[in-house]
C-alpha positions as a Markdown table, in Angstrom:
| # | Residue | x | y | z |
|---|---|---|---|---|
| 1 | Unk | -52.4 | 15.9 | -50.8 |
| 2 | Unk | -53.8 | 19.2 | -52.1 |
| 3 | Unk | -53.1 | 22.2 | -49.9 |
| 4 | Unk | -56.4 | 23.9 | -49.0 |
| 5 | Unk | -56.8 | 27.4 | -50.4 |
| 6 | Unk | -57.2 | 30.1 | -47.7 |
| 7 | Unk | -58.6 | 33.4 | -48.8 |
| 8 | Unk | -57.1 | 36.7 | -47.7 |
| 9 | Unk | -57.7 | 40.4 | -48.3 |
| 10 | Unk | -54.0 | 41.2 | -47.8 |
| 11 | Unk | -53.0 | 41.6 | -51.4 |
| 12 | Unk | -56.2 | 43.5 | -52.3 |
| 13 | Unk | -55.2 | 46.0 | -49.6 |
| 14 | Unk | -51.7 | 46.3 | -50.8 |
| 15 | Unk | -52.9 | 47.0 | -54.3 |
| 16 | Unk | -54.5 | 50.3 | -53.0 |
| 17 | Unk | -51.0 | 51.8 | -52.5 |
| 18 | Unk | -51.4 | 53.2 | -56.0 |
| 19 | Unk | -54.5 | 55.2 | -54.9 |
| 20 | Unk | -52.6 | 57.1 | -52.1 |
| 21 | Unk | -51.0 | 60.3 | -53.3 |
| 22 | Unk | -47.9 | 61.7 | -51.6 |
| 23 | Unk | -47.2 | 65.4 | -50.8 |
| 24 | Unk | -50.9 | 66.0 | -50.4 |
| 25 | Unk | -50.6 | 69.6 | -49.1 |
| 26 | Unk | -48.3 | 70.8 | -51.8 |
| 27 | Unk | -48.9 | 71.7 | -55.4 |
| 28 | Unk | -47.3 | 69.0 | -57.6 |
| 29 | Unk | -46.4 | 69.3 | -61.3 |
| 30 | Unk | -46.2 | 65.5 | -61.3 |
| 31 | Unk | -48.4 | 63.6 | -58.8 |
| 32 | Unk | -46.6 | 60.7 | -57.1 |
| 33 | Unk | -48.4 | 57.8 | -55.5 |
| 34 | Unk | -47.2 | 55.5 | -52.7 |
| 35 | Unk | -46.8 | 52.4 | -54.9 |
| 36 | Unk | -44.4 | 54.1 | -57.4 |
| 37 | Unk | -42.5 | 55.8 | -54.6 |
| 38 | Unk | -42.0 | 52.4 | -52.9 |
| 39 | Unk | -40.5 | 50.9 | -56.1 |
| 40 | Unk | -38.0 | 53.8 | -56.3 |
| 41 | Unk | -37.1 | 53.5 | -52.6 |
| 42 | Unk | -36.5 | 49.7 | -53.2 |
| 43 | Unk | -34.2 | 50.5 | -56.1 |
| 44 | Unk | -32.2 | 53.1 | -54.1 |
| 45 | Unk | -32.1 | 51.0 | -51.0 |
| 46 | Unk | -30.7 | 48.1 | -53.0 |
| 47 | Unk | -28.0 | 50.4 | -54.5 |
| 48 | Unk | -27.1 | 51.8 | -51.0 |
| 49 | Unk | -26.7 | 48.2 | -49.7 |
| 50 | Unk | -24.5 | 47.3 | -52.7 |
| 51 | Unk | -22.4 | 50.5 | -52.2 |
| 52 | Unk | -22.0 | 49.8 | -48.5 |
| 53 | Unk | -21.0 | 46.2 | -49.1 |
| 54 | Unk | -18.7 | 46.8 | -52.1 |
| 55 | Unk | -16.9 | 49.9 | -51.0 |
| 56 | Unk | -17.3 | 50.3 | -47.2 |
| 57 | Unk | -17.0 | 46.9 | -45.7 |
| 58 | Unk | -20.7 | 46.2 | -45.2 |
| 59 | Unk | -22.4 | 42.8 | -45.0 |
| 60 | Unk | -26.0 | 43.8 | -45.6 |
| 61 | Unk | -28.4 | 41.4 | -47.4 |
| 62 | Unk | -29.2 | 43.6 | -50.5 |
| 63 | Unk | -32.2 | 41.5 | -51.4 |
| 64 | Unk | -33.8 | 41.7 | -48.0 |
| 65 | Unk | -33.2 | 45.5 | -47.9 |
| 66 | Unk | -34.8 | 46.0 | -51.3 |
| 67 | Unk | -37.9 | 43.9 | -50.2 |
| 68 | Unk | -38.2 | 45.7 | -46.9 |
| 69 | Unk | -38.2 | 49.0 | -48.9 |
| 70 | Unk | -41.0 | 47.7 | -51.1 |
| 71 | Unk | -43.1 | 47.3 | -48.0 |
| 72 | Unk | -41.9 | 50.3 | -46.0 |
| 73 | Unk | -45.1 | 52.4 | -46.5 |
| 74 | Unk | -47.7 | 49.6 | -46.7 |
| 75 | Unk | -49.4 | 50.8 | -43.5 |
| 76 | Unk | -50.6 | 53.8 | -45.4 |
| 77 | Unk | -53.3 | 51.7 | -47.1 |
| 78 | Unk | -55.0 | 51.9 | -43.7 |
| 79 | Unk | -53.8 | 55.3 | -42.4 |
| 80 | Unk | -53.3 | 57.3 | -45.6 |
| 81 | Unk | -50.3 | 59.5 | -46.1 |
| 82 | Unk | -50.1 | 62.1 | -43.2 |
| 83 | Unk | -48.3 | 65.2 | -44.5 |
| 84 | Unk | -44.9 | 65.7 | -42.9 |
| 85 | Unk | -45.7 | 69.2 | -41.4 |
| 86 | Unk | -48.6 | 67.5 | -39.6 |
| 87 | Unk | -46.8 | 64.3 | -38.6 |
| 88 | Unk | -43.9 | 66.2 | -37.1 |
| 89 | Unk | -45.8 | 69.3 | -35.8 |
| 90 | Unk | -44.9 | 68.4 | -32.2 |
| 91 | Unk | -43.5 | 65.4 | -30.3 |
| 92 | Unk | -46.9 | 64.3 | -29.1 |
| 93 | Unk | -48.4 | 64.1 | -32.6 |
| 94 | Unk | -45.3 | 62.3 | -33.9 |
| 95 | Unk | -45.5 | 59.7 | -31.0 |
| 96 | Unk | -49.2 | 59.1 | -31.5 |
| 97 | Unk | -48.8 | 58.7 | -35.3 |
| 98 | Unk | -46.0 | 56.1 | -34.7 |
| 99 | Unk | -48.5 | 54.2 | -32.5 |
| 100 | Unk | -51.1 | 54.3 | -35.3 |
| 101 | Unk | -48.6 | 53.1 | -37.8 |
| 102 | Unk | -47.6 | 50.2 | -35.6 |
| 103 | Unk | -51.3 | 49.2 | -35.2 |
| 104 | Unk | -51.8 | 49.4 | -39.0 |
| 105 | Unk | -48.7 | 47.3 | -39.6 |
| 106 | Unk | -49.9 | 44.7 | -37.2 |
| 107 | Unk | -53.3 | 44.7 | -38.8 |
| 108 | Unk | -51.8 | 44.0 | -42.2 |
| 109 | Unk | -49.6 | 41.2 | -40.8 |
| 110 | Unk | -52.7 | 39.7 | -39.2 |
| 111 | Unk | -54.4 | 39.9 | -42.6 |
| 112 | Unk | -51.7 | 38.1 | -44.4 |
| 113 | Unk | -52.3 | 34.4 | -45.3 |
| 114 | Unk | -51.7 | 32.2 | -42.3 |
| 115 | Unk | -48.9 | 30.2 | -43.9 |
| 116 | Unk | -47.0 | 33.4 | -44.8 |
| 117 | Unk | -47.7 | 35.6 | -41.7 |
| 118 | Unk | -44.2 | 35.3 | -40.3 |
| 119 | Unk | -42.7 | 36.0 | -43.8 |
| 120 | Unk | -44.6 | 39.2 | -44.1 |
| 121 | Unk | -44.0 | 40.2 | -40.5 |
| 122 | Unk | -40.2 | 40.0 | -41.3 |
| 123 | Unk | -40.8 | 42.7 | -43.9 |
| 124 | Unk | -43.5 | 44.9 | -42.4 |
| 125 | Unk | -42.7 | 44.8 | -38.6 |
| 126 | Unk | -39.7 | 47.1 | -37.9 |
| 127 | Unk | -38.8 | 44.9 | -34.9 |
| 128 | Unk | -37.4 | 42.3 | -37.4 |
| 129 | Unk | -35.1 | 44.8 | -39.1 |
| 130 | Unk | -31.4 | 45.2 | -38.2 |
| 131 | Unk | -30.0 | 48.6 | -37.5 |
| 132 | Unk | -28.3 | 48.7 | -40.9 |
| 133 | Unk | -31.4 | 47.5 | -42.8 |
| 134 | Unk | -33.6 | 50.1 | -41.1 |
| 135 | Unk | -31.1 | 52.9 | -41.7 |
| 136 | Unk | -30.6 | 52.1 | -45.4 |
| 137 | Unk | -34.3 | 52.0 | -46.1 |
| 138 | Unk | -34.9 | 55.2 | -44.2 |
| 139 | Unk | -32.0 | 56.9 | -46.1 |
| 140 | Unk | -33.4 | 55.6 | -49.4 |
| 141 | Unk | -36.8 | 57.0 | -48.5 |
| 142 | Unk | -35.2 | 60.5 | -47.8 |
| 143 | Unk | -33.1 | 60.3 | -51.0 |
| 144 | Unk | -36.3 | 59.6 | -53.0 |
| 145 | Unk | -38.1 | 62.5 | -51.4 |
| 146 | Unk | -35.1 | 64.7 | -52.2 |
| 147 | Unk | -35.2 | 63.5 | -55.9 |
| 148 | Unk | -38.8 | 64.5 | -56.0 |
| 149 | Unk | -37.9 | 68.0 | -54.9 |
| 150 | Unk | -35.3 | 68.2 | -57.7 |
| 151 | Unk | -37.9 | 67.0 | -60.2 |
| 152 | Unk | -40.4 | 69.6 | -59.1 |
| 153 | Unk | -37.9 | 72.4 | -59.0 |
| 154 | Unk | -36.6 | 71.5 | -62.5 |
| 155 | Unk | -40.2 | 71.9 | -63.7 |
| 156 | Unk | -40.3 | 75.4 | -62.2 |
| 157 | Unk | -42.3 | 74.5 | -59.1 |
| 158 | Unk | -40.9 | 76.7 | -56.3 |
| 159 | Unk | -43.3 | 75.0 | -53.8 |
| 160 | Unk | -40.5 | 72.5 | -53.1 |
| 161 | Unk | -37.6 | 74.9 | -52.3 |
| 162 | Unk | -37.8 | 74.6 | -48.5 |
| 163 | Unk | -38.4 | 70.9 | -48.7 |
| 164 | Unk | -35.2 | 70.5 | -50.7 |
| 165 | Unk | -33.2 | 72.4 | -48.2 |
| 166 | Unk | -34.6 | 70.4 | -45.3 |
| 167 | Unk | -34.0 | 67.1 | -47.0 |
| 168 | Unk | -30.5 | 68.2 | -48.0 |
| 169 | Unk | -29.6 | 68.9 | -44.4 |
| 170 | Unk | -31.0 | 65.5 | -43.3 |
| 171 | Unk | -28.9 | 63.7 | -45.8 |
| 172 | Unk | -25.8 | 65.6 | -44.8 |
| 173 | Unk | -26.4 | 65.0 | -41.2 |
| 174 | Unk | -26.4 | 61.2 | -41.7 |
| 175 | Unk | -22.6 | 61.3 | -42.3 |
| 176 | Unk | -23.1 | 58.0 | -44.2 |
| 177 | Unk | -20.5 | 56.9 | -46.7 |
| 178 | Unk | -23.0 | 55.0 | -48.8 |
| 179 | Unk | -25.4 | 57.9 | -48.9 |
| 180 | Unk | -22.7 | 60.4 | -49.7 |
| 181 | Unk | -21.4 | 58.1 | -52.5 |
| 182 | Unk | -24.9 | 57.7 | -54.0 |
| 183 | Unk | -25.6 | 61.5 | -53.9 |
| 184 | Unk | -22.3 | 62.4 | -55.5 |
| 185 | Unk | -22.3 | 59.7 | -58.2 |
| 186 | Unk | -25.9 | 59.4 | -59.2 |
| 187 | Unk | -28.1 | 62.3 | -58.1 |
| 188 | Unk | -26.6 | 65.0 | -60.5 |
| 189 | Unk | -28.1 | 63.1 | -63.4 |
| 190 | Unk | -31.6 | 63.7 | -62.0 |
| 191 | Unk | -31.3 | 67.4 | -62.9 |
| 192 | Unk | -30.5 | 66.7 | -66.5 |
| 193 | Unk | -32.8 | 66.5 | -69.5 |
| 194 | Unk | -33.4 | 63.2 | -71.4 |
| 195 | Unk | -31.1 | 64.3 | -74.2 |
| 196 | Unk | -28.4 | 65.0 | -71.7 |
| 197 | Unk | -28.6 | 61.6 | -70.0 |
| 198 | Unk | -28.8 | 59.7 | -73.3 |
| 199 | Unk | -26.1 | 61.3 | -75.3 |
| 200 | Unk | -23.0 | 59.3 | -75.8 |
| 201 | Unk | -19.8 | 60.5 | -74.1 |
| 202 | Unk | -16.7 | 60.8 | -76.3 |
């Protein structure tokens, strides 16, 4: 029996992640969109989960974490990327924006193909994420924002100085072994030139 094909606009909406630019109120040497940011967050989240499991006794599903990270900003195809200074201007705005994000996430889940709605709800709806999964994805998101500030500062863009200090403090305040390990082991390379990261060590 041939399974009937049910049409859906879900994937067409997701494809628009590449049209949403991040850091919209700040001058950028290199413009970053939500789609490429999400890929980097997924890679970092996967690494954080591996580090937690391998070195610090964790039991996190690294593949689920990476996939959740790929979808962590999908609601922005409906809401756009609200700049952080606006989003966190006061508690009332923050709370209202969280409600808007929740509505957008549910709208996307509802838009998913019927046979896969629950599968995508597991990724998009935060209610389905464990505490460890949610933390790792959030930490990866912050690390990637921090890496963006390093990239901009290395290019001479002082616009990102205060953002770097703010994100540095957030990362320190996590007191997370896997986050600290990632920062100490891998982040310094992001301040080096291509020649420096490709030269052989003797």
